C-alpha positions in Angstrom: -45.5 58.9 -91.3 -43.7 62.2 -91.4 -40.3 63.0 -92.9 -37.5 65.4 -92.8 -34.8 66.3 -95.3 -31.1 66.6 -94.4 -27.7 66.5 -96.0 -26.4 63.0 -96.8 -23.2 61.7 -95.2 -21.0 58.7 -95.7 -22.6 57.1 -92.6 -25.9 56.9 -94.6 -24.3 54.5 -97.1 -26.0 51.3 -95.7 -29.4 53.0 -95.7 -29.0 54.4 -99.2 -27.9 51.1 -100.5 -30.9 49.3 -98.9 -33.2 52.0 -100.3 -31.9 51.6 -103.8 -32.4 47.8 -103.6 -36.0 48.2 -102.4 -36.8 50.7 -105.1 -35.0 49.3 -108.1 -34.6 45.6 -107.1 -30.9 45.6 -107.8 -28.4 45.7 -105.0 -25.5 48.2 -104.8 -22.6 46.6 -103.2 -20.6 48.4 -100.5 -17.5 48.4 -102.7 -19.5 49.9 -105.6 -20.9 52.6 -103.3 -17.4 53.5 -101.9 -16.0 53.6 -105.4 -18.7 55.8 -106.8 -19.0 58.2 -103.8 -16.2 58.0 -101.2 -13.4 57.4 -103.7 -14.6 59.9 -106.3 -11.7 62.4 -106.6 -14.2 65.2 -107.2 -16.4 64.4 -104.3 -20.2 64.1 -104.1 -23.2 65.8 -102.6 -26.6 64.4 -101.6 -29.7 64.8 -99.5 -31.8 62.1 -97.9 -35.4 61.9 -96.7 -35.7 60.4 -93.2 -38.8 58.8 -91.7 -39.1 60.7 -88.4 -40.7 57.8 -86.6 -38.1 55.1 -87.1 -35.1 57.0 -88.7 -35.3 54.9 -91.8 -34.1 56.5 -95.1 -37.0 56.8 -97.5 -35.4 59.0 -100.1 -32.1 59.8 -101.7 -31.1 62.5 -104.2 -27.4 62.4 -105.1 -24.9 64.1 -107.4 -21.4 62.9 -108.3 -18.8 65.6 -108.6 -17.1 66.0 -112.0 -14.1 68.3 -112.6 -15.0 69.9 -116.0 -13.6 72.3 -118.6 -16.2 74.9 -119.1 -15.1 77.5 -121.7 -11.6 76.0 -121.2 -11.5 76.7 -117.4 -11.8 74.0 -114.8 -14.9 74.0 -112.6 -16.9 71.3 -110.8 -20.4 70.3 -111.8 -22.6 67.5 -110.7 -24.1 64.5 -112.5 -27.4 63.6 -110.8 -28.3 60.0 -110.2 -29.2 57.2 -107.8 -32.4 59.2 -107.1 -34.9 57.0 -105.2 -38.1 57.4 -103.1 -39.4 54.5 -101.1 -42.9 53.5 -102.3 -44.2 53.9 -98.7 -43.2 57.6 -98.7 -44.4 58.7 -102.2 -47.8 59.9 -101.0 -46.3 62.0 -98.1 -46.4 65.8 -98.2 -49.0 66.3 -100.9 -48.3 66.7 -104.6 -44.6 67.6 -104.2 -43.8 65.3 -101.4 -40.4 63.7 -100.5 -39.0 63.7 -104.0 -39.6 67.4 -104.6 -38.4 68.3 -101.1 -35.1 66.5 -101.7 -34.7 68.0 -105.2 -35.3 71.5 -103.8 -32.8 71.0 -101.0 -30.2 69.5 -103.3 -30.3 72.2 -105.9 -30.5 75.0 -103.3 -27.3 73.6 -101.8 -25.4 73.6 -105.2 -26.9 76.6 -107.0 -24.2 79.0 -105.9 -21.4 76.5 -106.7 -22.2 75.3 -110.2 -23.8 76.7 -113.4 -25.9 73.6 -113.9 -26.3 69.9 -113.1 -26.9 67.3 -115.7 -28.3 63.8 -116.0 -29.5 61.1 -118.5 -33.1 60.0 -117.5 -35.4 57.6 -119.3 -38.7 58.9 -120.7 -40.7 58.6 -117.5 -38.1 60.2 -115.3 -37.4 62.9 -117.8 -41.1 64.0 -117.6 -41.0 64.0 -113.8 -37.8 66.0 -113.8 -39.1 68.6 -116.2 -42.5 68.9 -114.5 -41.4 68.9 -110.8 -37.7 69.8 -110.8 -37.5 72.4 -113.7 -34.9 70.5 -115.7 -34.8 70.8 -119.5 -33.5 68.8 -122.4 -30.2 70.0 -123.8 -30.3 67.5 -126.7 -31.2 63.9 -127.5 -28.4 61.3 -127.4 -27.6 59.7 -130.7 -25.5 56.6 -131.4 -23.5 55.3 -134.2 -23.1 51.5 -134.3 -20.6 50.0 -136.9 -19.1 46.7 -137.7 -15.8 46.4 -135.8 -14.0 45.6 -139.0 -15.2 48.6 -140.9 -12.6 51.0 -139.6 -9.7 49.3 -141.2 -6.4 48.0 -139.7 -4.9 49.8 -136.7 -1.7 51.8 -137.0 1.6 50.1 -135.9 2.0 52.4 -132.9 -1.1 50.9 -131.1 -0.8 49.7 -127.5 -3.4 48.6 -125.0 -3.8 47.8 -121.3 -6.1 48.1 -118.2 -4.6 51.4 -117.1 -2.8 54.2 -118.9 1.0 54.7 -119.0 2.7 57.3 -116.9 3.0 59.6 -119.9 -0.8 60.1 -119.9 -0.7 63.3 -117.8 1.6 65.0 -120.3 -0.8 63.9 -123.1 -3.8 65.2 -121.3 -2.2 68.6 -120.9 -1.8 68.8 -124.7 -5.2 67.3 -125.5 -7.1 69.6 -123.2 -6.1 72.7 -125.2 -8.4 71.3 -128.0 -11.4 71.1 -125.8 -13.7 73.9 -124.6 -16.2 71.8 -122.7 -15.2 68.3 -121.5 -14.5 66.2 -118.5 -11.1 66.5 -117.0 -9.2 63.3 -117.7 -5.8 63.3 -115.9 -4.3 59.9 -114.9 -5.7 60.0 -111.4 -9.3 60.4 -112.7 -8.9 57.9 -115.6 -7.5 55.3 -113.2 -10.4 55.8 -110.8 -13.0 55.9 -113.5 -11.9 52.9 -115.6 -9.4 50.8 -113.6 -10.7 51.2 -110.1 -14.3 50.3 -110.7 -15.1 47.1 -108.9 -18.1 45.8 -111.0 -17.3 46.6 -114.6 -14.3 45.9 -116.8 -12.8 48.4 -119.2 -9.9 48.2 -121.7 -7.8 51.1 -122.9 -5.9 51.6 -126.2 -3.5 54.3 -127.0 -1.0 55.5 -129.6 2.6 56.5 -129.0 5.0 58.3 -131.3 8.6 59.2 -130.3 7.9 58.3 -126.7 4.8 60.5 -126.5 1.1 59.5 -126.4 -0.9 60.9 -129.3 -4.3 59.3 -128.7 -6.2 57.3 -126.1 -9.6 55.6 -125.9 -11.4 53.4 -123.3 -13.8 50.5 -124.2 -16.5 48.7 -122.3 -17.5 45.3 -123.6 -21.0 43.8 -123.5 -20.8 40.0 -124.1 -24.5 39.7 -124.2 -24.7 41.9 -127.4 -21.2 41.2 -128.7 -20.7 45.0 -128.9 -18.1 47.3 -127.4 -18.8 50.9 -126.5 -16.1 53.5 -127.0 -16.8 55.1 -123.6 -14.1 57.8 -123.8 -11.4 59.1 -126.1 -8.8 61.9 -126.6 -6.9 62.8 -129.8 -4.2 65.2 -130.8 -5.2 67.0 -134.0 -7.5 70.0 -133.7 -9.6 68.9 -136.7 -9.9 65.3 -135.4 -8.1 63.9 -138.5 -6.3 61.4 -136.3 -9.4 60.1 -134.7 -10.2 57.5 -137.4 -6.8 55.7 -136.8 -7.5 55.9 -133.0 -10.9 54.3 -133.5 -9.3 51.6 -135.6 -7.2 50.8 -132.6 -10.4 50.6 -130.5 -12.0 48.3 -133.1 -9.0 46.0 -133.1 -9.0 45.7 -129.3 -12.8 45.2 -129.4 -12.3 42.3 -131.8 -9.7 40.8 -129.5 -12.4 40.9 -126.7 -14.9 39.1 -128.9 -16.9 42.1 -130.1 -18.4 42.2 -133.5 -19.7 45.8 -133.4 -18.4 49.1 -132.0 -20.7 51.8 -130.6 -20.0 55.6 -130.4 -22.0 58.6 -129.1 -22.4 61.5 -131.4 -20.8 64.6 -129.9 -21.7 68.3 -130.4 -18.0 69.4 -130.0 -14.4 68.3 -129.7 -12.0 66.6 -132.1 -13.6 63.4 -133.5 -17.0 64.9 -133.9 -16.9 64.8 -137.7 -15.4 61.3 -137.8 -18.2 59.9 -135.7 -20.8 61.8 -137.6 -19.5 60.2 -140.8 -20.0 56.6 -139.6 -23.1 54.6 -140.6 -25.6 53.0 -138.2 -27.2 56.1 -136.6 -29.9 55.5 -134.1 -31.5 57.1 -131.0 -30.2 56.1 -127.6 -33.6 56.3 -126.0 -32.7 59.1 -123.6 -31.6 62.7 -123.7 -29.1 64.8 -121.8 -31.0 67.1 -119.5 -29.9 69.9 -117.1 -31.1 71.9 -114.1 -29.8 75.2 -115.1 -28.7 78.2 -113.0 -26.6 80.0 -115.7 -28.4 79.9 -119.0 -25.5 81.3 -121.1 -23.1 78.8 -119.7 -25.5 75.9 -120.3 -26.1 77.0 -123.9 -22.3 77.1 -124.6 -21.9 73.7 -122.9 -24.6 72.2 -125.2 -23.0 73.5 -128.3 -19.3 72.7 -127.5 -19.5 69.6 -125.3 -17.3 66.6 -126.1 -20.0 64.1 -125.2 -18.7 60.7 -124.3 -20.6 57.7 -122.7 -18.4 57.8 -119.6 -20.5 60.8 -118.5 -23.5 58.5 -118.4 -21.7 55.2 -117.6 -21.5 55.9 -113.8 -25.0 54.5 -113.4 
């Protein structure tokens, strides 16, 4: 068998989905693929490995586009995932083979466009990425898991729903001024990310004062563990002093959904950092945030100032 590497297109979707099921044993539905890739408002990039004898896809290396604030200015970066190599092709091409050929082609195609790409690999994939791709760990991901009743009663201005109100965009324009490094969350992207996903259910909470939103958070419930993860949030006060009341809203909604515990990710930057750091129940997530870096200074500032939220990982 010989192979070639080329840019992925939307027409490759059935082959990519079949490859992912062969490699991971879990199907990706057509609707999930279209949501994650075709409907992503920030686009996607990818390369595939093709068996030259029968045209079958034997490798996939993809990146989801993300509109991001980097040093306060909007840029696009890529989150790498859905990386797969067919077992039948893993010995091809010597030590570097299909996987490395795809990685080289992918990063060569984006290096002039982005300062870095990031991902959240498990232990084995982290070692492979570091050794063969040249990625490096930015920091380990740490969790805080608390009793859902520990944050106290929610404020009276709490509201909730499956998608944000029309006032969300005005709120985002105010909230973004407090963030140096964070994903762009206007109403279009929030609705795509949390309301439009076909295979996972999210619930949102927000606060409103004098007709204006002052805080927002999104939750994802796990009925197997009776825990809800605060997958995203935005607040109004520069020092994050309003975040505990916002998290009390999230806890109240989590209890309504049947959750007994609430999970947060520690974050290097952004309002809410100190509130999360003050919560009990610290533990390691079991994976780090890594990056393939093209601009060292930009990646270093990103690692120090990032508002890290699980929605950056939750695409997988």
